[in-house]
N, C-alpha and C positions, 0 to 999 in steps of 0.2 A: 666097466672099470676092472681092474684087477685088483686082484688080493694084494701083491706092492704096493700099490697107490693107495689102497685104502689102511693098514699099518705104516706106512712113513714116519717120518721123523717127525716131518710137519704135520701132519694130518695130527699125531699122537700131544704137539704142543701149544695144538689150538685147542683140542679139547681139555685137556687141561686147561688151558685160560677162561672157558668158559665156566667149567667147575667153582672155580673161583670167584668169590665174596663182589660187588662191586665197589668201590670204592668212589671217594671224590678227591681227586687229587689237588686240584684245581684250587685257587684262593679269591677265584673272581667268576663270574659269571660272561661266557664266551656263546659270542653266536651259534657254535655250532653244538651247544649245549640246549638248541630249540631247532633242531634237525634231522629231527630222527631217528637218528643213527646210535654210532657209541656212546658218547658222552648224554646225550640226553635219557638214553639207557642205565648211565651209572649216575645221573642228577636222580633219578624217578629212586632206583634202587639205593641207590648208595647213602640217599640225601631223605625223601620223602616216607616211604616206605616206613622207614627208621621211625619218624613223626606221625606217621597217618595210617601205624598198620592194621591193619583187620582182614578175618579168611576174604572180606569180597573183592579189596581193594590187592589184596596180593596177589592171585589170580593173575594182574596186567592186563581183563584185557580191555576195548577199546568202549563198552559202557555195562554196567555192570546190572546183570539178573537177583532179582529176588520176588520175593513169592508174595503177595497180598491175601491175609486171609486163610491163609494153607492151600489155595488152588488155584488162585489167578497168576500167574509167569507175567510181573515187568519187566523192560528194560529199562536203566535210566544212562543219561550220556550228555556231556560236555566238550563245546572246543571253543578255543580262541580260533580271531580271523586276520592277522596282519598286511597281508599281500600286500606289497607293490610290485606295478602299478593299480590301485581298485578297478581301475575299467582296464580287460584289453580284451583279446579276442576270443569269444564265444561263453563270453561272461565275463562278473566284477567281481566285489566281492561279497555283495548283500547276495545272491543268489547261490554261491560258493559256497558259504556261512550255513546254506538252509539243504541243499544238499550233501554238505561235508556230516553232518547232523543225521540227518533222515540218515546216512547211509550207516555212521556206526552201529543207529539200535538195526537200522535190516541187517547187517554180519551176524545178531547174535539170532533170527529168524525171529524178528519183531515185527508186529506190525506198526509203524510210527502213528503220534495220536496226537504229540501236540507238543507245540518249539515256545522257547521264549525268548528274548534278544534285550541285550545288552547293549549300548551304544556310547562308547567313550570318543568324546567329538572331538577336534582342536577350533580352539578359535579360528572365527576367518575361513573356515567349510562354508564352500557355497551351498545356499538352500534347494536352490535345482538339481546340482547333483546328491543330496541327498534323497531331494520326490525321485529322481531315477534309480535312486538304492533301492526306496523302499517299494516303488512298483515292482522292481524285481527281484526282493524275498517272494510279496505275494502272488505274482506270478509262480515261482521256484513253488511258495506250500502250498500252493491252487491243483497245480497239476500232478504233486504227491498228495494229494487231498489228505492236510495236513493243515493246523488251525495254530499259527501263531496270537499266543493267548495272555501273555501277560510280556514286561519287559524292564527296559530301565536305562536310565540318559544319564550321561553325563560331559560334562563341558572344561577342559583344560585349556586353563593361557597355550596364547599361540609360543610354540618352538617345547612344547612337553608331550607334544606327541606326533604323529606323523599322520594330518587328517581326519584319517575314521581306523580305530576298529571294534570288533563285532567280537559278542562271546553271545553264544546259540547252545543253550538246552535245550534236552528233547527226552522225552516216553513214549512210550509203548509195551504194544500187547503180544507176547505168544503166545499162539493158540496151538500154533501146531505143535508136537507130541518130540521137538528134536530137540538135542542135545549138541548144541554148536560152539564148538572152543577152540582154545590156539591149540589147545591140549590135546588136543582127539586126536591126530594124525592119524595112523594106522601104518606098518607096513605093508605094501600091497597099492595102498591110494594112489591116484593118480589124481595129480596135478593143473590145471582146469585155470586158464585168467580167459576175460569174457573181452577179449577185444588186445586191438596194439597201444602199447605201452611207451613212455617219459612225452606223452603230447601234451599236457597243462605246463609241467615247466618248462620244459622247450620256449610253450608255446610264450608264457611271463617273462621269461628271460630276454627272449627278443622283442617283445614288447615293452623292455626299459632302453629299448633303444641305446643300449652300449652297444651293439656291434651293429654294422654296415651288411643287416642280412633284410633278403624279401623271403617270405617261405608264405603257402598255404596254412599252415599251421593254426588249427584253431586249441585251443583248451576242449578236455574232453568233462568237465564238468555237469554232470546228471548226477538222481535221483533212482537209484536203486531199488527200492523194495518191490517197483512188481518183478521185477527180474528177478531177486530171491524169492519171493511168489511166487511164482508160476515153480522154478527150484524144485521147493518144496514139493509142492501139487504133483510136479512129476513120481517123487518118490512116493509120496503119500498114494497117488492110484495101485501100487504096488505093495502097500505095505510093509514100507520101508522107510520111514521117516527121518531113521539114522543116520540114512548113507551118505549123508553130507556133514563130513567129521566138523570140519572148520574151516570160515570163512573170513579175506580180510581185506578192505580196502587199502591199496597200496599206496598210499598218500607221503608225504615225507620220507626218504630215507629207498620210497620204489619200491619194486619188484626183491632185488636183491634183497633189501634190512627184512621186512614183511617177511617172505622163507629163511631168514635169521629166525624171526622170532619164533613162528610155527615150529622149525625143527627143531631148538633149545628148551619151546616147552612140551613140547612133543615126544620130547628124548629120543629122535631119529634120525635119517641123514636123508637130505632131501637134495634126490638128482634132476637138474633138467639140462634143458638140449636146446646150445646157440641155433639151431635150423627150426627149430618147430616157434621161436619166439617172434610173438606177430610184430615189428618196429613198422614206423613210417617210413619210407626211403629219403623223405625231409626231416625228419626226428634225426633219425640218424644220418646223415649230412651236417644238419647243424651241431651234433651234439658233437659230432668230429672237428667242427671248427671250435668248438667251446671247452675242448678237451674235458666231454664227461661220458660216463658211461650209461643209458640209456632206460638201464636195471635199476637205475641209482636215481633216475628222475621219475619227482615227482606226478602222479596223476590222482584224479578231483572224480572218475566215475568210472572206472575201473572195481573190478570184484578178483581178487586170489579166493578159488571152491578147490580143499582136497575129499575127493569125491570117494565111496567103498569101489575097486573095481568094474566090481559085476554090476555095477550101475552107472558105469564115466559114458558110457556113451549118449545112454538115455539121456538123461542131464543132459550132456551138450548139444544134444539135440534138440534138445526143447530150447536152452540157454538160445540158440542162435533163431529162432520163431521170433525172438523179442527185438527190439530197435535195439539196449545197450547191450545186446549177447551177440550180438550179426556175425560177427568178428575173432568169437571165442575157438581155445584150440588145446590142446590137449600139449604140455609142456614136455610133464617131466611124472615124476615114480618117487614114490615113499620107500624106502629103505631102512634096513637095518642099522647098519653103521658103515663111515665113523659117527656118532651120535653127536645129532645137536650140531651140523654139518651141513649146509647148504654148495654143493658143485657141479658144476654149467661142464659139460662133453660139447667142446668144442668143433665147430668146421670144421676141423683139422683133424679129428678123431682122438685129440690129446686131454685132458680134462685139467681142472682148475678148480682152487676155493674159490666160490663166493662170499665173501665176511659183510658183515655190517659193515653200515656206511659207515665210513671214520673222516670226523670233520663238518666240515660244512660246506657246500659243492654253488648250492640256490638257498642264499636266506630268504625270508618272507617271501615262502612260496604259494605260500597257502593261510 
């Protein structure tokens, strides 16, 4: 990337905009406020942080990390799931709720231990479907070696909800001496993605039956705690547990929005290469028909890792030995300028800004 591109007026305007305080301009909630993109960030930072402000929440990580008795570090997270349809190729709302909460814990380096599960059921929901979902949750929890230890159930009148919503919260323990945060990316770091992107969001959209498409695509929904544990073990073996600087699972808003969050929180520039980003041909084709960019489509079984350059190759090799990391690849690098910006080197050799998701591409995707 040449200097004229870095210092272009467009980049300067984007940088100035990023420094401005988030404000809520809308008078009513829209679907975009749940997209994971800019509107949701404005809602969280412009409203919720104003009322719930505290040092732990201000970090805006996917989990809170805290100490118990001054020595044991723990991680805590919560998430809600409203995906439509509730059953889709590769998963369902139940397994998705377990995988998603486990992954948010794992992205801090924590070993997940216990989950809660809260159900909001619409009157008339089939018991057979609820049993199927409960069995799916049990299987996902057992595979990840976590337990669902508490929960809650509410039923609302017919028409007051859409079938079933699930909230899961989780707690885990951070046993390694790691400091993983979206604010820790450093110049020179390599950007790693653990496999093909856009699988989940594309699958769910096609499962809605709104388009006459037949594909072999299935959701990538999966728990990544074992993959993260092996990545940390790889760096621990050489005495560099601090080599993994940032971990995120690119769910709502996709890889593009997640990288923007890291770039802004770390005050760095992240450059990725289009020719290095793994995307299934079926996903590319479906996204073209849907008018979507795979970079913004949700994933539920992939992670992004920002790793120190001298250990990136070793971490990548270890990831490729795990079932959940077989398709891992280095897709970019962290640079100094322009700060808070993500850029993409295209297949034609040009460069463009990859901004945070604006609006709502795929509502109720998770």
